[in-house]
N, C-alpha and C positions, 0 to 999 in steps of 0.2 A: 506483668506480664499476666494473661490468663493460661498459655501456653503449660496444657498439662497432656499427659499420654491419654486418650478414651478409650474405654475399653466398652462400651456402648454405645446402642443408640439414644439412650435417658439422657447418657454424660453429654453427647454433642449437642442436644437439645435445650440442656442448662445451660452450657457455654453460648449458644448462638441468643438464647434470653437472655443472657449476663450482658452479651455484647451490644446488642440489640439496646441495653439501658444507657448502657455507657454514653452509647453514641447520642442518642436522644439527649442525654444530660448535658450535652457540649451546647452551650449557647450559641455560639458564632464560629463558622470552621473557616479559613485560610485554604483555597487548596492551588497550589501553585503548579504548575502544568511542567511536569519535567521527562515530555517527550522529547525523543532524539532532537528534534527541530527547534523547540523552546529551549532546551539545554544549550543546543549550539548558539542561541539568540541570548544566551544569559539569565535563564533560568534559576540557575545554583545561587549566582549574586544576588537574588531578589529575594529565594529561599533564606540565603544567610543575613540578608539586611532584615527581613521581616523579624530573625529571631532576634537580632541583635537590638531593633528599637524595642519589640516588648519587652526585650528583658531590662533596658534603659528606661521604658517607663513603667516599669514593677506590675506589669499587667499578668496575671499568672497564664501560663501557656504551656499546653499538653502537645505533643509531638506522636505521641500513640495513644492507644484505648488505653486505660488505667484498669486496676481491679476494684477502686474506691470511688463509686457512684457520685458520692460528697464531694473528692478529689476534681472528681469531673465536672460536677456543676460549680464549685469554687472555681476553676480556671476560666476565664472568662472568653479564652478563645484557644483552638485547637488550628495548629498550621501541620500542613500536611504537605505532601508532594502527589500529585495525580498523573494518572496517564493522558495520553495526547486529547483534547476533546475533539480535535479535527481540524479547527478554524485556523491552521497554520500559517496562512497570508499572514492574520493579524497577531500573531505570537510577537513576545512572550505573553503568555496569559495566565490572569488571575482572576478565579473564583471567590467570590463571597458566598456563604451559606448560612443560615436558612434562605435569605432574601433571592437567591439564585443571579447576584449582581455578575456580571463578565467584564473583564476590566483586559483592554486589547492594547498592545505593542508597550506594556508595562516596561520601566527602568528601574534600577535600584534607586535611584532619586525623588522615584513616584511614592516609594514606598513609607516614609513617612506622613505624607499625605492621607495616604490609604490608611495609616494606623490613628492618625489625628481625626481625621474627618468620619471615616467609615466605620472602624472597629469601635474607637471612642463615641462618635457622635453619631452612629448611625444613620449618617448621610450617604446616599450614592454621588461618586466626584464624574461630573457629565462629561467631561474632557476627556476622560477613559472609557468610555464606555462605546460600541460601536454605532455609527453615522451613516445613514445612507438617505439618500436626498431629503438632507436638512433634518433626519429624524435621529433621536437619540435611544438606541435600544436598551430600557433597563436588565431586563432579564434575558438570559441567554436563549431561554425556549422561542422567544420574540423572534429572534434575528431570524430572517428570512434564508441563511443558511441552514438553521437547524429548523425550521419550522417547518421546511419542505419536507424534512426526512423523517423515516421511520427508523427509530434507534434502538434495536434487539440486543445484537450481538456486542456492540459497541456503546449500550446505556450506562455503562458502570466508567467510561473511559472519561477522564476530568471529574467524576464525582466523586468518588473514593480514594482512598489514602492507597495507590498503584503495590505499595509495597507491603501492604497491613491485612495479613490473612482475617484478623481481629473483624477488621469493617467487612471484609466479603462476607464474613458470618453474617453481621449484623444487617446487612441486605439481603439475608436468606440464601447465604453461599451453601453447598454441600448439602441442600434440602434434597437435592433429584439423585444425589448418589445416594443418601439414607432411603430414598422411595426402592430405588433399585436395587438396594441391599436386601430390605427387610420384605417389601411389599409386591416386586414383581420376581417374574422367575426369567430366567435369561430367553427364553422362547417369548415370554410377553415383551421383555424389551427390544429384539430385534424384529419384533410385527410392528411393534409402536413406533420405531425409526422407521420400518418399511411404509409402512400406513402413511407417516407423513409424507413419503418421495422426497426426502433430503437426498439431493442431490451434491456430488462433490464439490465443493468451491475452490479446487487447485486447477480446474479449468476442464477437465475432461466433462464434468457434469456425471460421472458415472452413479446410480442408486448406490447410496450408503446403506441401508438395508438389507440388501441383496450382498454386498460385499462381507458386513457382519454374520449374516444367516449361512453363508457358505464357509466363513472360518468356523464357526460354532460346529456346523456339520464333521468337520474334518477331526478325525482320531489323531491326537499327537501328545504327547508326554509336554511339550512344551508347546504354547503358543504367543505371540509376540503384538503389541499394538504399537505402532510407530507413526508419530507426528511429522509431517514434510514442512518444516517451518522455513527450506532453502527457497527463500524467495527473491527469485532472479531478474524478474522483467525490469527493463531500463523504467522509472519511473511509478514504480509499484511500491506500497509500501503498507498494506491493509495486515495481514499478518504480523509486522514490526510494533504495528499500532496496539494491538489484541494482545503481542505476550508482554509489550511494556504496559499497559496500562491495566489489563484484565488477565494476569495470567492464569490466577485460579479458576476460573470459567472453563479455558484451555482444557486443564489439569483434570479437572470435573469431567469433563468430557470423555477424558481418555480412561477415568477411572469407571466410567457407565458401561464405556466399550469391552473395558477388560471383563466385567463382572457378566455383560451378556455372551462373550466369548470365551470363558475360560482362560483369560492370558493373566500371565504369571507377571511379568515383565514389562515396560515400555520403554521406548527411546523418542529422544525428542533431535530431531538435526536440525541445527539453527546455524545459519549463515556466521561466520566468523565476522562480517562487519556488521553484523547486529551485539557488539558488546554490551548493550544497556540492555535489551531483552535477555541474554543469556544471563546478565546479570539479577535482574528481575524475578528468572525462571528458577534459577537455581535459590534464591531467597525463598519463593513460592514453594518450593520443593521439600527446603528443610523445614519451614514450618508444617506443611504437612504432614512428614513424619515427625515432628513432636508431639504435634496433635494426635495419632494414632492414624490419619486418612491414608496415610502411603506406610506400606511395611507387611509385616505378618499378622493373620487373623483381625482383618481391619475390623473396626468397632467391635469386635467379638462377633462376627461374622462368620467367620472361617475362611474368606476370600482373602488371598494375598495378592499383593500388585505393588510394584514398585518402578522408578521411573529414574532415568540415567540419559544426560544431555551428551551428545556429539557434537561437535561444531567441526562445521563443512568448512575447507580451504575455498569458496567462492568459486567453485565451478557450477557454470549453470546447467550441466548435463545431469549434475546431481539431483535435481528437482525431479528427473524422471525416476520411476520406482525402482527399477532393477539396479541401476545405476547409485540411486541413495543407499540401498540396502549393502550392495558390494562395499560402499565407503565405511557404511559401519562397521562393517567386517573386515577393514584394515585392506580392502584390494584396490585398485585402482579404480575410480567411479567411472564404468562404462557399461551401457546397457548390452540386454542378452538377448535372444531370440526368446518368443513367446510363441507359445505356451512352453512350459507350465507357468501359469500366472504367480503372483505373489501370496493371493488367497491361500496356494496349495504348495507354494515353492518359494518363500518371501525369505526373510530374515535368517540366516545361517539353517536354510533349508527348511525351516519350518513354516507353519500355516499363520499367514503374518494378515492384520488390519493395516493398511497404510492411507490413511487422510492429511489433509492439512490442516492449519490452524483454524480457520474460518469455520471446517465442517465440525472441527470437536465443539469449538464452542457453542454452535447451537444446539447439538444436545441436551443441556443441561433445561433449556427452555423447553424442548419439545419431550421432555420425559414430567416435567413438572406441569404443564399447560395442554399437554396432550396431542397428537396428533390429528385432530380435525381442527382445534385452533392454527396450526402451523398451516394447513392446506388452505385456511382461510384468508390468507395472506399470501397476494400477488397470483399469476395463471398456474391452472390444474397441474401443467406437467414441469412446473420451474416455479414451485413454491418458495415461500420463505421471501428473506430478505438479502441483499447482498452489500457487500460493501465494495466501494468504489475508490480509487485513489485518483485524484483531479491533479494534473501538473498541466506543464506547458503554457500558450498563451491565454490564460484564464485569468478572470479578477481574483477569484476565492480555491488558490490553490490548497488541498488538504484532503482531509478523510471523510469517504461519506459513508453512509446508508441508506439504501431506499428499497422499496420492494419490487423484488422481483418483475419485470414488465412495463418498469416507469421508462417513459420514453426518453428520447436523447436528448431533446428538447429541453424538456426540463431538467435534466443533469446540467445541460450545458448553460441555462440561460438563467432558470429559476434558483438553482441554488450555486452555481457556479459563477455567477454576476454577468456572464457574457464576456466577451473578448476585451482583452487588457488594451488601452491606450488608444480606442474606438477604431481599432482594424476590426476586419470583416472576418468572420470564421469561414476556414478554408476546410479543414478536415479534423479527424479524430483517430486516431492509433488507438485502437482496442486489442488487450489481448498479448500487448507486450511484441517481441520479436516473431511470435509465430501465429500474432493477428492479421488484423487487417485495417485498411482505412474507410473510416465513413464520412460522406462529405453531407451535404447541404440537403439533398434528396433523402438522405436517410435520417433526418430530423425526427418523425414522426416514427420511428423503428421502436418497438418495445424490446428493451434490455432483458432478455431472458435466451437461455441455451438453444431452445429451437428456433425462435426468431432469426437470430444471428447465424444461424447454422444455414437455414435457408439463403442466406445472400452470400453465403462462402466465408464468413467470418467466426471468429469464436470469443467467448467470455474471456478466456485465460484465467489468471488470477484475479483480475479487476482491475487493472492499470488503464487509465484515459489519459492519454498526452493529446494534448488539444494544440490547434496547430490554426496560424490566422494566415493572412493573405499575403504577407513577406515570406513565407516557409517555401521553399523548394522541394518538390517532391521526388525528385530523381534524389536529391541529397538525402531526403527521409529515408529511402531504399538502401541508400547505399550506406547509412549510418548503421540501419539494422542486420543488413548482410556482412558488414564489417565486425558487429557485434555476434552473430552467430557462427562466423569463421571463425572466429578466434576461441569462441566457445565449444564448437565442435572437437568430440572426444578422439577423432581419426581412425575410429573401429570401422567406417564404412568406406567403401570408397564414394559413392554419391554424394555425402554429405561432405567428407574432408576435400574433395577434390572439384567436387559440382561447386559449393559454396564460394570457392577459391576465385572459379572462372567467372561466376557470376558478380561477384567485387568488382574484379581487374576490369569488366565491360562498365560496371557503374561508374567505377574511378575514372575510367575514358572519357566516358561521356559529361561528368562535371568539372573534368580538366578542360574539356573543347574539343577533344579527341575524339569525340563518338562517331560512328558510323548509323548510316540510316539501316542498315539490315540488324544491328546490334538488339532492337527491340524485339522483333520475331527470333533472335537467337536467345534471349532473354527469357522468352515464353516456352520455346522449346528444352532449355537447360530444365526449365522449372517442372514441365511435365516431367521429366525423367526426374529429376531428383523427388518428389513428392511421391512418385509409383515406385522408388526402388532402395530408397533409404531405410535405413534398420529400424530407428526409433523417431518417435514425435517429433524430435527436436529438428532433424532431415527432413522429416515428411512434409513439416508447417515452415521451413526455411525459407521459401520463394512467395511465401502468401504477402508480406508487403511488398514486395515486387509486382505479384500479380496485381494484387489491387489498386495501387497507383499507378500502373497501365491501364488498366480498365476504366479507371476514373479520369485519369489524368494523361492521355496519350498524347495530347498536344504537345504537354509539356516535355515529352520524351523528344518528342519529334523537332521542336526548337532545340533541344541541345544535339542533335543529330545531323539537323538541315547543311547540305554543304553550301559552302559560301555564306553563311547567314545564320550560324551556329549562339545561340543565346538563351541567358536565362530568364524566363515570363518573371522571375519573383524576383530576379536582381540579387541572389544570395548567392550564386556560385563565384567566387571570386576571378577565376580565369577565363569566365566568359562576358566579365563586365568590359564596356567601353566607354571611355572616358572623355569627352571632347567639350570643349571651348567655343560658348556661343560668343561670337563676335561684336554682336548688337549689345549684350550684359559687360563684357570684358571692359575694365577703365584701366587694365598696363599697371595695375599695381603692383606686379610682380611677386606677391606674396605666393602664389602655388609655386613659383619657379624655385624660389629660397627654399621652399622646406618639400619638394619632391627628392626624393633618397637617391634616384639615379639620374639624375638632371635629364629628365625626358621632356623638361619644359622650355620653349625658349621663346623671343621676343625682347622687343624694345618696350622700355618705360612708357606709359600712357598712349600704349598702342596694344592691340589685341594678340595675347598670346597664344601658341599654338604647342598640340604635344604630339609627341612622335610615339605613334602607337608601337614601333618595333621595340623601343626602348622601356615603353609602360609596364610594368608589373601589376598594374590594378590594385594597387594598397590601398587608393582612396583618400589619401593624405589631402591632394590637392582639393577633392571635394568637400572636404571639411574645412577646409581652412580659408576657402575663396568668402570677401565678406559679401560679395556682389550675387551671390549663385549664379556665376557665367559657368561653372561646369556642369556640364549635364553627364548623365549615368544612366547609359541603356545597354 
């Protein structure tokens, strides 16, 4: 181990130089993706199999950086666990460096072939490469999914060992902290962040530099830096990817914030549903303390700062700032009336900087390369890049990063690969349960804070749930309203009672009991709730309903039309109708034998019929008919 407590800037530079030498001495590196998705797909078994095979083949193997450069050079292979590269649809993933080969959908039984042919023979295995339109892509960076991205915050994810501070140092880690401690004043740091116009990536888009400047300006015996890792939007996993794949970059951003604002204590609030992220963060904090990068008198600078982790219990409302700080304090996570704001009366009543994971991960890059470099990426009012989680009915689900202002069409088709199974694009929910639906008419929409705000949408933390033409938009609105109703803290009546009433109406619609007046009633309730709820959760709760009515009112009308209620997408089970086409029916009786409620009758070799009073719309008859005589409507 290189680890020793460092007492000066020069000592850090010496260790960083040694780490770079050790990394460059490793002739070949195997990175097994150990992000949550790949771990769920068996990545740890793949890692263990590589370790066993390399040992059996008598190939010296390193699993971490060593102090001896000659030993590193003698060991022909370094086996490492990386973070998530983002190509989740094709996992488990294995990357071979320095060639940059990316193997997809790897199984433990593939490891022997990789060791024999790729590690020993230096040969790429074409069968494990990514293929598109008949072409095999050798290097990860050439794959269209990656080629169209600009990976800055995510640049290390999948390319360095996620559990190694030494490897982070080897790729330039903590250089920005060093610069902030010894080459810049707190005023210069906050000015650099302000000049960059970095806006909070948690959803609100508030200027980060303004927040830091306000906290720095308050006189207080204690100030806090709090990182919001409570990523609760359905389908969102951007912060999870950063915490698991590059935890030190986020920690470095928090450390720089502490120097800028004069804070001595930091907290990371992480969802309990992210056990792997918590594990990686705990390891990163422990290693940073070992090197003297956290604790008292950091690198002999006189600056004190430490970080601890608080695990949330899964309440979505704790993503709101005042509810989050209340939870850390041991209170029930409920928002409070503002002002005062968190910057003046935050954690334990003290001035507090509260930013999310991705925001802090941007900070080291800005300090290293400067505000003007950062502002050269993306539009003027929303510079930099944004990480998005692609989920739903899209070919390439995963974690991506693109410049702010990238068109929605580029994300969905050029990077995401379009809609799965030949279906047509219908909508994409952006911003989670607080966001809105974008449709085909929005395909040229630039994805940045201001452009989305103009059409009544919001970026949120960056979740993109893509829906195809088989998706019922009334059911989508019901799903998000159910989520919001369940996650309401109950403090204010508009949110507690209003979301419940809206959910009842939407549920009635999807159950075939909707009334024509329900549509206007939903809009009336939405207006009341958005204007009277206490916090952002309640104020934005009606957004999915309003946007789906705006864009797909005809679907709502179909669900509530007297005498002809139906679901145009065919997704709402209780609005389905099954009929037997007598021209196609051969009277085989297979449908009648499989019907669970005996709703189908008839004579063999003659057309059968369905009793609509008895039919429970389960679809069994539709699935078992060998002659496609059952029609769904």
